[in-house]
N, C-alpha and C positions, 0 to 999 in steps of 0.2 A: 802547616797544621792538615790534618788529615779531620773529615769529615765518619762519619758511620748512616748508614743508611738504616732507614728507618725502619720494616716490614708492613707492606699495604696492609689494609685492616683488608680483612676476611672477607666478602659481598655474600651476604644474604642471603639460602638457598630458597628460590621461589617454591612452592606445591607445584610435582605433580597436574601437567595440564589433564584436565577429562578430554577426549575425544567425541565432538560433537557430533548428531547425526549432523549429515549433510544436508542444507535450508532442502525441500521440494518446492518447486518453482509450481504455482498457482496456474490452473487449468483456466484458459477463458470463465465459462462459466465462473469460477469461483474468482476471478478477478471483475466481471462484470455484476455480482453480489456486490463484495466489497466496497465495486464504487458508487453503487445504488442507497448503502445505509451514508454513506456520507452526504446526501440528499436528504433538506431539512424536509419537513414532513410539511411546510404550509408553499413551499414550491411545488410539493408534487399535486398537491391539493388544485396547485392553476393548473393541471396539462388536463386538458379536454379531454372527454370522461368515453368519447370515440372517436378515441385519436386516427385510430386500425381502422374502420371504418369510413372516413373521409379524408383521412389519410391527401387525399386529391383536393379537396377544400379549401386544408390548411395551406400546404405548400403550392399549390399553384390556382388558388380561388373560385375552383368552379363549382356547381351545389350538391349543396349538402344529400346523399343519399337517404339517408333516414332521416 
């Protein structure tokens, strides 16, 4: 008995792909801003207002300057 081959179904053609512009890598400042935006407002309010002026106090326990 001879079997006949049936033709394979034609694959649907894909639409041509658009060339995407290469993703630009974020700068350091853009990364820092993006991370800062993720911090909830409640947590930001807990930070000391004079953190930079009295950094030694908050890290080492030395007396506050102001």
